DRENDO-1510 file (C-alpha; in Angstrom, 1 decimal, always signed):
<recs>
REC; n; res; u; v; w
REC; 1; UNK; +0.0; +0.0; +0.0 .
REC; 2; UNK; +1.3; +3.4; -0.8 .
REC; 3; UNK; +1.6; +6.2; +1.7 .
REC; 4; UNK; -1.0; +8.1; -0.2 .
REC; 5; UNK; -3.6; +5.4; +0.3 .
REC; 6; UNK; -6.4; +6.5; +2.6 .
REC; 7; UNK; -6.4; +3.1; +4.3 .
REC; 8; UNK; -2.6; +2.6; +4.6 .
REC; 9; UNK; -1.1; +2.3; +8.0 .
REC; 10; UNK; +1.0; +5.5; +7.6 .
REC; 11; UNK; -2.1; +7.5; +6.8 .
REC; 12; UNK; -4.0; +5.9; +9.7 .
REC; 13; UNK; -1.7; +7.7; +12.1 .
REC; 14; UNK; -3.0; +11.0; +10.5 .
REC; 15; UNK; -6.6; +10.1; +11.2 .
REC; 16; UNK; -8.1; +11.1; +14.4 .
REC; 17; UNK; -7.7; +8.4; +16.9 .
REC; 18; UNK; -11.1; +8.9; +18.5 .
REC; 19; UNK; -13.3; +5.9; +18.9 .
REC; 20; UNK; -15.8; +7.0; +16.3 .
REC; 21; UNK; -13.2; +7.5; +13.6 .
REC; 22; UNK; -11.3; +4.3; +14.3 .
REC; 23; UNK; -14.5; +2.2; +14.4 .
REC; 24; UNK; -15.6; +3.7; +11.1 .
REC; 25; UNK; -12.3; +2.9; +9.5 .
REC; 26; UNK; -12.4; -0.7; +11.0 .
REC; 27; UNK; -15.8; -1.1; +9.4 .
REC; 28; UNK; -14.4; -0.1; +6.1 .
REC; 29; UNK; -11.5; -2.6; +6.4 .
REC; 30; UNK; -13.9; -5.4; +7.3 .
REC; 31; UNK; -16.2; -4.6; +4.5 .
REC; 32; UNK; -13.4; -4.5; +1.9 .
REC; 33; UNK; -12.1; -7.8; +3.2 .
REC; 34; UNK; -15.6; -9.4; +3.1 .
REC; 35; UNK; -15.8; -8.3; -0.5 .
REC; 36; UNK; -12.5; -9.9; -1.3 .
REC; 37; UNK; -10.5; -6.7; -1.5 .
REC; 38; UNK; -8.4; -6.8; +1.6 .
REC; 39; UNK; -6.8; -3.5; +2.5 .
REC; 40; UNK; -5.2; -4.4; +5.9 .
REC; 41; UNK; -6.4; -4.3; +9.4 .
REC; 42; UNK; -4.6; -1.3; +11.0 .
REC; 43; UNK; -7.7; +0.4; +12.2 .
REC; 44; UNK; -9.3; -2.9; +13.3 .
REC; 45; UNK; -6.2; -3.7; +15.4 .
REC; 46; UNK; -6.4; -0.1; +16.8 .
REC; 47; UNK; -10.0; -0.7; +17.7 .
REC; 48; UNK; -9.1; -3.9; +19.5 .
REC; 49; UNK; -6.5; -2.0; +21.5 .
REC; 50; UNK; -8.9; +0.9; +22.3 .
REC; 51; UNK; -11.6; -1.5; +23.6 .
REC; 52; UNK; -8.9; -3.3; +25.7 .
REC; 53; UNK; -7.4; -0.2; +27.2 .
REC; 54; UNK; -10.6; +1.6; +27.8 .
REC; 55; UNK; -13.0; -1.2; +29.0 .
REC; 56; UNK; -12.2; -4.9; +28.9 .
REC; 57; UNK; -8.7; -5.0; +30.4 .
REC; 58; UNK; -9.1; -2.3; +33.0 .
REC; 59; UNK; -8.3; -3.4; +36.6 .
REC; 60; UNK; -11.2; -3.1; +39.0 .
REC; 61; UNK; -13.6; -1.5; +36.6 .
REC; 62; UNK; -16.3; -1.0; +39.2 .
REC; 63; UNK; -13.9; +1.0; +41.5 .
REC; 64; UNK; -14.3; +4.8; +41.6 .
REC; 65; UNK; -10.5; +5.0; +41.0 .
REC; 66; UNK; -10.7; +2.8; +37.9 .
REC; 67; UNK; -9.2; +3.8; +34.6 .
REC; 68; UNK; -12.4; +2.6; +32.8 .
REC; 69; UNK; -13.4; +5.2; +30.1 .
REC; 70; UNK; -17.1; +5.9; +30.8 .
REC; 71; UNK; -17.7; +7.4; +27.4 .
REC; 72; UNK; -16.2; +4.4; +25.6 .
REC; 73; UNK; -18.2; +2.1; +27.9 .
REC; 74; UNK; -21.5; +3.9; +27.1 .
REC; 75; UNK; -20.8; +3.8; +23.3 .
REC; 76; UNK; -19.9; +0.1; +23.5 .
REC; 77; UNK; -23.0; -0.7; +25.5 .
REC; 78; UNK; -25.3; +1.1; +23.0 .
REC; 79; UNK; -23.5; -0.4; +20.0 .
REC; 80; UNK; -23.8; -3.9; +21.4 .
REC; 81; UNK; -27.5; -3.3; +22.2 .
REC; 82; UNK; -28.0; -2.2; +18.5 .
REC; 83; UNK; -25.8; -4.9; +16.9 .
REC; 84; UNK; -26.9; -7.9; +19.0 .
REC; 85; UNK; -30.3; -7.0; +20.4 .
REC; 86; UNK; -31.5; -4.7; +17.6 .
REC; 87; UNK; -32.1; -2.1; +20.3 .
REC; 88; UNK; -34.7; -4.2; +22.1 .
REC; 89; UNK; -32.6; -5.0; +25.1 .
REC; 90; UNK; -30.4; -2.5; +27.1 .
REC; 91; UNK; -27.2; -3.6; +28.8 .
REC; 92; UNK; -27.4; -2.1; +32.2 .
REC; 93; UNK; -24.8; -4.0; +34.3 .
REC; 94; UNK; -21.2; -3.2; +33.9 .
REC; 95; UNK; -20.2; -6.8; +34.3 .
REC; 96; UNK; -22.4; -7.8; +31.3 .
REC; 97; UNK; -21.0; -4.9; +29.2 .
REC; 98; UNK; -17.4; -6.0; +29.9 .
REC; 99; UNK; -18.2; -9.6; +29.0 .
REC; 100; UNK; -20.0; -8.7; +25.8 .
REC; 101; UNK; -17.3; -6.1; +24.8 .
REC; 102; UNK; -14.6; -8.7; +25.4 .
REC; 103; UNK; -16.5; -11.1; +23.1 .
REC; 104; UNK; -16.6; -8.5; +20.3 .
REC; 105; UNK; -12.9; -7.5; +20.9 .
REC; 106; UNK; -11.9; -11.2; +20.7 .
REC; 107; UNK; -13.9; -11.7; +17.5 .
REC; 108; UNK; -12.2; -8.6; +15.9 .
REC; 109; UNK; -8.8; -9.8; +17.1 .
REC; 110; UNK; -9.4; -13.2; +15.5 .
REC; 111; UNK; -10.2; -11.7; +12.2 .
REC; 112; UNK; -7.0; -9.5; +12.4 .
REC; 113; UNK; -5.0; -12.6; +13.4 .
REC; 114; UNK; -6.3; -14.9; +10.7 .
REC; 115; UNK; -8.6; -13.2; +8.2 .
REC; 116; UNK; -8.9; -16.3; +6.1 .
REC; 117; UNK; -10.6; -18.2; +8.9 .
REC; 118; UNK; -13.5; -15.7; +9.3 .
REC; 119; UNK; -16.5; -16.2; +7.2 .
REC; 120; UNK; -18.0; -13.4; +5.1 .
REC; 121; UNK; -21.0; -13.4; +7.4 .
REC; 122; UNK; -18.8; -12.9; +10.5 .
REC; 123; UNK; -16.9; -10.0; +8.8 .
REC; 124; UNK; -20.2; -8.4; +7.9 .
REC; 125; UNK; -21.6; -8.8; +11.4 .
REC; 126; UNK; -18.4; -7.3; +12.8 .
REC; 127; UNK; -18.7; -4.5; +10.2 .
REC; 128; UNK; -22.2; -3.8; +11.4 .
REC; 129; UNK; -21.0; -3.7; +15.0 .
REC; 130; UNK; -18.2; -1.2; +14.0 .
REC; 131; UNK; -20.7; +1.0; +12.2 .
REC; 132; UNK; -23.0; +1.0; +15.3 .
REC; 133; UNK; -20.0; +1.7; +17.5 .
REC; 134; UNK; -18.9; +4.6; +15.3 .
REC; 135; UNK; -22.4; +6.1; +15.4 .
REC; 136; UNK; -22.8; +5.7; +19.1 .
REC; 137; UNK; -19.3; +7.0; +19.9 .
REC; 138; UNK; -20.0; +10.1; +17.8 .
REC; 139; UNK; -23.3; +10.6; +19.6 .
REC; 140; UNK; -21.7; +10.3; +23.0 .
REC; 141; UNK; -18.9; +12.6; +22.0 .
REC; 142; UNK; -21.4; +15.2; +20.6 .
REC; 143; UNK; -23.5; +15.1; +23.7 .
REC; 144; UNK; -20.5; +15.6; +25.9 .
REC; 145; UNK; -19.1; +18.4; +23.8 .
REC; 146; UNK; -22.4; +20.1; +23.6 .
REC; 147; UNK; -23.0; +20.0; +27.3 .
REC; 148; UNK; -19.5; +21.1; +28.3 .
REC; 149; UNK; -19.7; +24.2; +26.0 .
REC; 150; UNK; -23.3; +25.1; +26.7 .
REC; 151; UNK; -23.7; +28.5; +28.6 .
REC; 152; UNK; -26.3; +26.9; +30.8 .
REC; 153; UNK; -24.3; +23.8; +31.4 .
REC; 154; UNK; -24.9; +23.8; +35.2 .
REC; 155; UNK; -28.6; +23.3; +34.5 .
REC; 156; UNK; -28.2; +20.4; +32.0 .
</recs>
């Protein structure tokens, strides 16, 4: 891949590393691979790392001193609800969220590690999850940004 390629690893460093952008790029990578046009998995690996560092591999996530990223956890929970339960069930327990997020993280890591083993249906399901995660992460970020800049923020 050339450095000018929008999906090459050198240009990935130039992309924003926020959850919404990385999840959208991972969805693109998974979609291309499912269509038989592999372009690499740099963003998908980055997403695996983001989920690990922000939610699934955090020590004592229920502790007030935990390094769990609440915005990432909320976005993951909503994306899982959309992708797995079609929005009909809401994940409300942190323990359940961590287990389900770890399952998606492991599925993504398996595709990165051995793309030939994953079925087209699995890649498409993971793509759908990444799209939902990107959408939810953007919504959470927008809500947070809006509220922190709002002149009446103490009333929100």
